[in-house]
PDB file as gemmi writes it, atoms N, CA and C in Angstrom:
CRYST1    1.000    1.000    1.000  90.00  90.00  90.00 P 1                      
ATOM      1  N   MET A   1     -10.171 114.502  40.433  1.00  0.00           N  
ATOM      2  CA  MET A   1     -10.480 113.090  40.651  1.00  0.00           C  
ATOM      3  C   MET A   1      -8.999 112.500  40.183  1.00  0.00           C  
ATOM      4  N   PRO A   2      -8.256 111.502  40.634  1.00  0.00           N  
ATOM      5  CA  PRO A   2      -7.129 110.734  39.739  1.00  0.00           C  
ATOM      6  C   PRO A   2      -7.816 110.153  38.958  1.00  0.00           C  
ATOM      7  N   GLN A   3      -6.891 109.783  37.716  1.00  0.00           N  
ATOM      8  CA  GLN A   3      -7.507 109.288  36.370  1.00  0.00           C  
ATOM      9  C   GLN A   3      -6.700 107.658  36.815  1.00  0.00           C  
ATOM     10  N   ARG A   4      -7.709 107.126  36.546  1.00  0.00           N  
ATOM     11  CA  ARG A   4      -7.314 105.363  37.194  1.00  0.00           C  
ATOM     12  C   ARG A   4      -7.259 104.632  35.534  1.00  0.00           C  
ATOM     13  N   LEU A   5      -6.206 104.303  35.515  1.00  0.00           N  
ATOM     14  CA  LEU A   5      -5.781 103.704  33.750  1.00  0.00           C  
ATOM     15  C   LEU A   5      -6.063 102.327  34.420  1.00  0.00           C  
ATOM     16  N   HIS A   6      -6.310 101.707  33.452  1.00  0.00           N  
ATOM     17  CA  HIS A   6      -6.067  99.536  33.348  1.00  0.00           C  
ATOM     18  C   HIS A   6      -5.766  99.499  32.632  1.00  0.00           C  
ATOM     19  N   LEU A   7      -4.658  98.091  32.595  1.00  0.00           N  
ATOM     20  CA  LEU A   7      -3.955  97.616  31.367  1.00  0.00           C  
ATOM     21  C   LEU A   7      -4.759  95.959  31.513  1.00  0.00           C  
ATOM     22  N   VAL A   8      -5.826  95.645  30.050  1.00  0.00           N  
ATOM     23  CA  VAL A   8      -5.816  94.696  29.961  1.00  0.00           C  
ATOM     24  C   VAL A   8      -4.870  93.571  28.671  1.00  0.00           C  
ATOM     25  N   PHE A   9      -4.303  93.006  29.432  1.00  0.00           N  
ATOM     26  CA  PHE A   9      -3.311  91.927  28.454  1.00  0.00           C  
ATOM     27  C   PHE A   9      -3.372  90.259  28.996  1.00  0.00           C  
ATOM     28  N   GLY A  10      -2.740  89.722  28.402  1.00  0.00           N  
ATOM     29  CA  GLY A  10      -3.123  87.823  28.041  1.00  0.00           C  
ATOM     30  C   GLY A  10      -1.849  87.084  27.423  1.00  0.00           C  
ATOM     31  N   GLY A  11      -2.323  86.120  27.458  1.00  0.00           N  
ATOM     32  CA  GLY A  11      -1.870  84.916  26.884  1.00  0.00           C  
ATOM     33  C   GLY A  11      -1.411  83.527  27.293  1.00  0.00           C  
ATOM     34  N   GLU A  12      -0.862  82.896  26.417  1.00  0.00           N  
ATOM     35  CA  GLU A  12      -0.804  81.823  26.746  1.00  0.00           C  
ATOM     36  C   GLU A  12       0.110  81.142  28.172  1.00  0.00           C  
ATOM     37  N   LEU A  13      -0.116  80.626  29.360  1.00  0.00           N  
ATOM     38  CA  LEU A  13       0.265  80.044  30.651  1.00  0.00           C  
ATOM     39  C   LEU A  13       1.437  78.839  30.091  1.00  0.00           C  
ATOM     40  N   LYS A  14       2.342  78.519  31.096  1.00  0.00           N  
ATOM     41  CA  LYS A  14       2.908  77.315  30.840  1.00  0.00           C  
ATOM     42  C   LYS A  14       1.920  76.125  31.991  1.00  0.00           C  
ATOM     43  N   ASP A  15       1.523  76.549  32.614  1.00  0.00           N  
ATOM     44  CA  ASP A  15       0.386  75.893  33.164  1.00  0.00           C  
ATOM     45  C   ASP A  15      -0.801  76.503  33.660  1.00  0.00           C  
ATOM     46  N   PRO A  16      -2.108  76.055  33.591  1.00  0.00           N  
ATOM     47  CA  PRO A  16      -3.150  76.898  33.661  1.00  0.00           C  
ATOM     48  C   PRO A  16      -3.129  77.128  35.171  1.00  0.00           C  
ATOM     49  N   ALA A  17      -2.476  76.401  36.177  1.00  0.00           N  
ATOM     50  CA  ALA A  17      -2.818  76.371  37.231  1.00  0.00           C  
ATOM     51  C   ALA A  17      -1.711  77.721  38.161  1.00  0.00           C  
ATOM     52  N   GLU A  18      -0.816  78.428  36.832  1.00  0.00           N  
ATOM     53  CA  GLU A  18       0.099  79.353  37.575  1.00  0.00           C  
ATOM     54  C   GLU A  18      -0.129  80.616  37.164  1.00  0.00           C  
ATOM     55  N   LYS A  19       0.378  81.742  37.090  1.00  0.00           N  
ATOM     56  CA  LYS A  19       0.486  83.070  36.388  1.00  0.00           C  
ATOM     57  C   LYS A  19       1.750  83.369  35.555  1.00  0.00           C  
ATOM     58  N   ILE A  20       2.577  82.074  35.221  1.00  0.00           N  
ATOM     59  CA  ILE A  20       3.888  82.303  33.850  1.00  0.00           C  
ATOM     60  C   ILE A  20       3.551  82.030  32.831  1.00  0.00           C  
ATOM     61  N   PHE A  21       3.475  83.495  31.793  1.00  0.00           N  
ATOM     62  CA  PHE A  21       3.530  82.975  30.492  1.00  0.00           C  
ATOM     63  C   PHE A  21       4.449  82.164  29.911  1.00  0.00           C  
ATOM     64  N   LYS A  22       3.589  81.509  29.031  1.00  0.00           N  
ATOM     65  CA  LYS A  22       4.859  80.474  28.057  1.00  0.00           C  
ATOM     66  C   LYS A  22       5.956  81.285  27.411  1.00  0.00           C  
ATOM     67  N   ASN A  23       5.726  82.285  27.087  1.00  0.00           N  
ATOM     68  CA  ASN A  23       6.164  83.233  26.044  1.00  0.00           C  
ATOM     69  C   ASN A  23       5.711  84.575  26.005  1.00  0.00           C  
ATOM     70  N   ALA A  24       6.840  85.309  26.897  1.00  0.00           N  
ATOM     71  CA  ALA A  24       6.422  86.639  27.123  1.00  0.00           C  
ATOM     72  C   ALA A  24       6.667  87.490  25.919  1.00  0.00           C  
ATOM     73  N   ASP A  25       7.240  87.611  24.894  1.00  0.00           N  
ATOM     74  CA  ASP A  25       6.947  88.014  23.563  1.00  0.00           C  
ATOM     75  C   ASP A  25       5.776  87.669  23.254  1.00  0.00           C  
ATOM     76  N   ASP A  26       5.149  86.894  22.931  1.00  0.00           N  
ATOM     77  CA  ASP A  26       3.709  86.655  22.624  1.00  0.00           C  
ATOM     78  C   ASP A  26       2.727  87.036  23.919  1.00  0.00           C  
ATOM     79  N   ILE A  27       2.852  87.875  24.248  1.00  0.00           N  
ATOM     80  CA  ILE A  27       1.836  88.274  25.302  1.00  0.00           C  
ATOM     81  C   ILE A  27       0.930  89.299  24.295  1.00  0.00           C  
ATOM     82  N   ASP A  28      -0.127  89.361  24.526  1.00  0.00           N  
ATOM     83  CA  ASP A  28      -1.387  89.915  23.995  1.00  0.00           C  
ATOM     84  C   ASP A  28      -1.458  91.156  24.692  1.00  0.00           C  
ATOM     85  N   ILE A  29      -1.142  92.393  24.324  1.00  0.00           N  
ATOM     86  CA  ILE A  29      -1.895  93.519  24.856  1.00  0.00           C  
ATOM     87  C   ILE A  29      -3.182  94.628  23.969  1.00  0.00           C  
ATOM     88  N   VAL A  30      -4.070  93.876  25.437  1.00  0.00           N  
ATOM     89  CA  VAL A  30      -4.911  94.268  24.723  1.00  0.00           C  
ATOM     90  C   VAL A  30      -5.683  96.095  24.540  1.00  0.00           C  
ATOM     91  N   GLY A  31      -4.932  96.329  25.756  1.00  0.00           N  
ATOM     92  CA  GLY A  31      -5.249  98.181  25.735  1.00  0.00           C  
ATOM     93  C   GLY A  31      -5.252  98.826  27.500  1.00  0.00           C  
ATOM     94  N   ILE A  32      -4.920  99.913  26.988  1.00  0.00           N  
ATOM     95  CA  ILE A  32      -5.452 100.761  27.986  1.00  0.00           C  
ATOM     96  C   ILE A  32      -6.838 101.463  28.148  1.00  0.00           C  
ATOM     97  N   PHE A  33      -7.185 100.972  29.371  1.00  0.00           N  
ATOM     98  CA  PHE A  33      -8.476 101.727  29.384  1.00  0.00           C  
ATOM     99  C   PHE A  33      -8.549 102.960  30.562  1.00  0.00           C  
ATOM    100  N   PRO A  34      -9.459 104.138  30.501  1.00  0.00           N  
ATOM    101  CA  PRO A  34      -9.755 104.867  31.323  1.00  0.00           C  
ATOM    102  C   PRO A  34     -10.959 104.667  32.918  1.00  0.00           C  
ATOM    103  N   ASP A  35     -11.009 103.528  33.045  1.00  0.00           N  
ATOM    104  CA  ASP A  35     -11.595 103.121  34.254  1.00  0.00           C  
ATOM    105  C   ASP A  35     -11.802 101.326  34.156  1.00  0.00           C  
ATOM    106  N   TYR A  36     -12.172 101.164  35.343  1.00  0.00           N  
ATOM    107  CA  TYR A  36     -12.131  99.595  35.435  1.00  0.00           C  
ATOM    108  C   TYR A  36     -13.755  99.125  34.665  1.00  0.00           C  
ATOM    109  N   ASN A  37     -14.825  99.720  34.570  1.00  0.00           N  
ATOM    110  CA  ASN A  37     -15.749  98.970  33.656  1.00  0.00           C  
ATOM    111  C   ASN A  37     -15.346  98.633  31.995  1.00  0.00           C  
ATOM    112  N   THR A  38     -14.452  99.571  31.692  1.00  0.00           N  
ATOM    113  CA  THR A  38     -14.502  99.629  30.296  1.00  0.00           C  
ATOM    114  C   THR A  38     -12.890  98.541  30.210  1.00  0.00           C  
ATOM    115  N   ALA A  39     -11.979  98.467  31.167  1.00  0.00           N  
ATOM    116  CA  ALA A  39     -11.347  97.518  31.020  1.00  0.00           C  
ATOM    117  C   ALA A  39     -12.260  95.717  31.795  1.00  0.00           C  
ATOM    118  N   PHE A  40     -12.903  95.814  31.917  1.00  0.00           N  
ATOM    119  CA  PHE A  40     -13.643  94.585  32.352  1.00  0.00           C  
ATOM    120  C   PHE A  40     -14.171  93.876  30.917  1.00  0.00           C  
ATOM    121  N   SER A  41     -14.887  95.031  30.111  1.00  0.00           N  
ATOM    122  CA  SER A  41     -15.923  94.801  29.175  1.00  0.00           C  
ATOM    123  C   SER A  41     -14.727  94.373  28.250  1.00  0.00           C  
ATOM    124  N   ALA A  42     -13.424  94.804  27.844  1.00  0.00           N  
ATOM    125  CA  ALA A  42     -12.581  94.419  27.191  1.00  0.00           C  
ATOM    126  C   ALA A  42     -11.954  93.047  27.461  1.00  0.00           C  
ATOM    127  N   TRP A  43     -11.522  92.904  28.948  1.00  0.00           N  
ATOM    128  CA  TRP A  43     -11.170  91.731  29.467  1.00  0.00           C  
ATOM    129  C   TRP A  43     -12.134  90.371  29.273  1.00  0.00           C  
ATOM    130  N   LYS A  44     -13.632  90.695  29.405  1.00  0.00           N  
ATOM    131  CA  LYS A  44     -14.539  89.362  29.020  1.00  0.00           C  
ATOM    132  C   LYS A  44     -14.451  89.509  27.587  1.00  0.00           C  
ATOM    133  N   ASP A  45     -14.413  90.473  26.641  1.00  0.00           N  
ATOM    134  CA  ASP A  45     -14.598  89.847  25.390  1.00  0.00           C  
ATOM    135  C   ASP A  45     -13.497  89.092  25.253  1.00  0.00           C  
ATOM    136  N   LYS A  46     -12.232  89.797  25.376  1.00  0.00           N  
ATOM    137  CA  LYS A  46     -10.658  88.557  25.399  1.00  0.00           C  
ATOM    138  C   LYS A  46     -11.017  86.890  25.844  1.00  0.00           C  
ATOM    139  N   ALA A  47     -11.858  87.054  26.961  1.00  0.00           N  
ATOM    140  CA  ALA A  47     -11.768  85.624  27.617  1.00  0.00           C  
ATOM    141  C   ALA A  47     -12.712  85.074  27.092  1.00  0.00           C  
ATOM    142  N   GLN A  48     -13.726  85.707  26.465  1.00  0.00           N  
ATOM    143  CA  GLN A  48     -14.720  84.465  25.961  1.00  0.00           C  
ATOM    144  C   GLN A  48     -14.504  83.913  24.450  1.00  0.00           C  
ATOM    145  N   GLN A  49     -13.587  85.114  23.821  1.00  0.00           N  
ATOM    146  CA  GLN A  49     -12.532  84.790  22.806  1.00  0.00           C  
ATOM    147  C   GLN A  49     -11.811  83.421  22.795  1.00  0.00           C  
ATOM    148  N   THR A  50     -11.406  83.190  23.618  1.00  0.00           N  
ATOM    149  CA  THR A  50     -10.525  82.267  23.942  1.00  0.00           C  
ATOM    150  C   THR A  50     -10.751  81.015  24.936  1.00  0.00           C  
ATOM    151  N   VAL A  51     -12.281  80.968  25.397  1.00  0.00           N  
ATOM    152  CA  VAL A  51     -12.608  80.095  26.347  1.00  0.00           C  
ATOM    153  C   VAL A  51     -12.227  78.404  25.980  1.00  0.00           C  
ATOM    154  N   ASP A  52     -11.709  78.355  25.055  1.00  0.00           N  
ATOM    155  CA  ASP A  52     -11.698  76.483  24.870  1.00  0.00           C  
ATOM    156  C   ASP A  52     -10.290  76.443  24.516  1.00  0.00           C  
ATOM    157  N   ASN A  53      -9.334  77.481  25.018  1.00  0.00           N  
ATOM    158  CA  ASN A  53      -7.634  77.054  25.256  1.00  0.00           C  
ATOM    159  C   ASN A  53      -7.526  77.259  27.111  1.00  0.00           C  
ATOM    160  N   ALA A  54      -7.747  76.283  27.801  1.00  0.00           N  
ATOM    161  CA  ALA A  54      -7.346  76.640  29.031  1.00  0.00           C  
ATOM    162  C   ALA A  54      -6.354  77.065  29.578  1.00  0.00           C  
ATOM    163  N   HIS A  55      -4.906  76.915  28.695  1.00  0.00           N  
ATOM    164  CA  HIS A  55      -3.348  78.043  28.495  1.00  0.00           C  
ATOM    165  C   HIS A  55      -4.152  79.515  28.827  1.00  0.00           C  
ATOM    166  N   THR A  56      -5.027  79.867  27.990  1.00  0.00           N  
ATOM    167  CA  THR A  56      -5.052  81.215  28.036  1.00  0.00           C  
ATOM    168  C   THR A  56      -5.417  81.858  29.026  1.00  0.00           C  
ATOM    169  N   ARG A  57      -5.117  82.888  29.576  1.00  0.00           N  
ATOM    170  CA  ARG A  57      -5.917  83.692  30.585  1.00  0.00           C  
ATOM    171  C   ARG A  57      -5.583  85.533  30.283  1.00  0.00           C  
ATOM    172  N   TYR A  58      -6.105  85.987  30.455  1.00  0.00           N  
ATOM    173  CA  TYR A  58      -6.516  87.021  30.409  1.00  0.00           C  
ATOM    174  C   TYR A  58      -6.520  88.260  31.762  1.00  0.00           C  
ATOM    175  N   PHE A  59      -5.397  89.344  32.014  1.00  0.00           N  
ATOM    176  CA  PHE A  59      -5.912  89.692  33.544  1.00  0.00           C  
ATOM    177  C   PHE A  59      -5.962  91.478  33.398  1.00  0.00           C  
ATOM    178  N   ILE A  60      -6.371  92.204  34.069  1.00  0.00           N  
ATOM    179  CA  ILE A  60      -6.518  93.548  34.628  1.00  0.00           C  
ATOM    180  C   ILE A  60      -5.610  94.160  35.203  1.00  0.00           C  
ATOM    181  N   ALA A  61      -4.427  94.526  35.268  1.00  0.00           N  
ATOM    182  CA  ALA A  61      -3.549  95.467  36.114  1.00  0.00           C  
ATOM    183  C   ALA A  61      -4.140  96.867  36.134  1.00  0.00           C  
ATOM    184  N   HIS A  62      -4.209  97.424  36.984  1.00  0.00           N  
ATOM    185  CA  HIS A  62      -4.574  98.443  38.084  1.00  0.00           C  
ATOM    186  C   HIS A  62      -3.268  99.503  38.134  1.00  0.00           C  
ATOM    187  N   ILE A  63      -3.281  99.996  36.529  1.00  0.00           N  
ATOM    188  CA  ILE A  63      -1.844 100.884  36.749  1.00  0.00           C  
ATOM    189  C   ILE A  63      -1.853 102.452  37.310  1.00  0.00           C  
ATOM    190  N   HIS A  64      -2.698 102.946  37.466  1.00  0.00           N  
ATOM    191  CA  HIS A  64      -2.827 104.097  38.713  1.00  0.00           C  
ATOM    192  C   HIS A  64      -3.006 103.383  40.053  1.00  0.00           C  
ATOM    193  N   ARG A  65      -2.524 102.494  40.649  1.00  0.00           N  
ATOM    194  CA  ARG A  65      -1.992 101.993  41.659  1.00  0.00           C  
ATOM    195  C   ARG A  65      -0.296 102.366  41.460  1.00  0.00           C  
ATOM    196  N   LEU A  66       0.437 101.940  40.520  1.00  0.00           N  
ATOM    197  CA  LEU A  66       1.729 101.847  40.214  1.00  0.00           C  
ATOM    198  C   LEU A  66       2.096 103.472  39.690  1.00  0.00           C  
ATOM    199  N   ARG A  67       1.515 104.281  39.345  1.00  0.00           N  
ATOM    200  CA  ARG A  67       1.646 105.395  39.624  1.00  0.00           C  
ATOM    201  C   ARG A  67       2.033 106.679  40.512  1.00  0.00           C  
ATOM    202  N   ASP A  68       0.782 105.999  41.356  1.00  0.00           N  
ATOM    203  CA  ASP A  68       0.656 106.476  42.811  1.00  0.00           C  
ATOM    204  C   ASP A  68       1.836 106.507  44.050  1.00  0.00           C  
ATOM    205  N   GLU A  69       3.249 107.192  43.499  1.00  0.00           N  
ATOM    206  CA  GLU A  69       4.333 107.268  44.192  1.00  0.00           C  
ATOM    207  C   GLU A  69       4.287 107.476  45.679  1.00  0.00           C  
ATOM    208  N   GLU A  70       3.060 108.762  46.193  1.00  0.00           N  
ATOM    209  CA  GLU A  70       3.138 109.111  47.453  1.00  0.00           C  
ATOM    210  C   GLU A  70       2.345 107.448  48.668  1.00  0.00           C  
ATOM    211  N   THR A  71       1.770 106.617  48.179  1.00  0.00           N  
ATOM    212  CA  THR A  71       1.572 105.854  48.757  1.00  0.00           C  
ATOM    213  C   THR A  71       2.669 104.585  48.951  1.00  0.00           C  
ATOM    214  N   ALA A  72       2.249 104.456  49.771  1.00  0.00           N  
ATOM    215  CA  ALA A  72       2.811 102.624  49.977  1.00  0.00           C  
ATOM    216  C   ALA A  72       2.571 101.545  49.501  1.00  0.00           C  
ATOM    217  N   ALA A  73       3.099 100.915  49.023  1.00  0.00           N  
ATOM    218  CA  ALA A  73       2.385  99.487  48.532  1.00  0.00           C  
ATOM    219  C   ALA A  73       2.113  98.416  49.292  1.00  0.00           C  
ATOM    220  N   SER A  74       1.139  97.866  49.243  1.00  0.00           N  
ATOM    221  CA  SER A  74       0.704  96.772  50.477  1.00  0.00           C  
ATOM    222  C   SER A  74       1.913  95.326  49.667  1.00  0.00           C  
ATOM    223  N   PRO A  75       1.965  94.840  51.002  1.00  0.00           N  
ATOM    224  CA  PRO A  75       3.184  93.168  50.937  1.00  0.00           C  
ATOM    225  C   PRO A  75       3.033  92.831  49.213  1.00  0.00           C  
ATOM    226  N   THR A  76       1.700  92.348  48.771  1.00  0.00           N  
ATOM    227  CA  THR A  76       1.475  91.904  48.024  1.00  0.00           C  
ATOM    228  C   THR A  76       1.370  92.815  46.453  1.00  0.00           C  
ATOM    229  N   GLU A  77       1.475  93.831  46.683  1.00  0.00           N  
ATOM    230  CA  GLU A  77       2.013  94.895  45.521  1.00  0.00           C  
ATOM    231  C   GLU A  77       3.776  94.797  45.066  1.00  0.00           C  
ATOM    232  N   GLU A  78       4.054  94.820  46.532  1.00  0.00           N  
ATOM    233  CA  GLU A  78       5.836  94.830  46.375  1.00  0.00           C  
ATOM    234  C   GLU A  78       6.377  93.708  45.258  1.00  0.00           C  
ATOM    235  N   LEU A  79       7.320  94.400  44.345  1.00  0.00           N  
ATOM    236  CA  LEU A  79       8.374  93.378  43.912  1.00  0.00           C  
ATOM    237  C   LEU A  79       9.425  93.121  44.381  1.00  0.00           C  
ATOM    238  N   GLY A  80      10.104  91.839  44.009  1.00  0.00           N  
ATOM    239  CA  GLY A  80      11.121  91.112  45.144  1.00  0.00           C  
ATOM    240  C   GLY A  80      11.301  89.965  45.055  1.00  0.00           C  
TER     241      GLY A  80                                                      
END                                                                             
């Protein structure tokens, strides 16, 4: 079974309605996790710590999707 790595990261956004960080140098890298459940738990902890700041958001990135070069990306996963 392939390893399904997940990255949890976040920080302050320019506008809470958009996903553009105010300062990319200040992005908080929480960590890389071996499965979604562990990543979700870390995401939830960080999200709860920053619940009072509407401009701060945390995300889970599915690293395993980026590593699988054999599978074509869907239109929402393509960069460009």
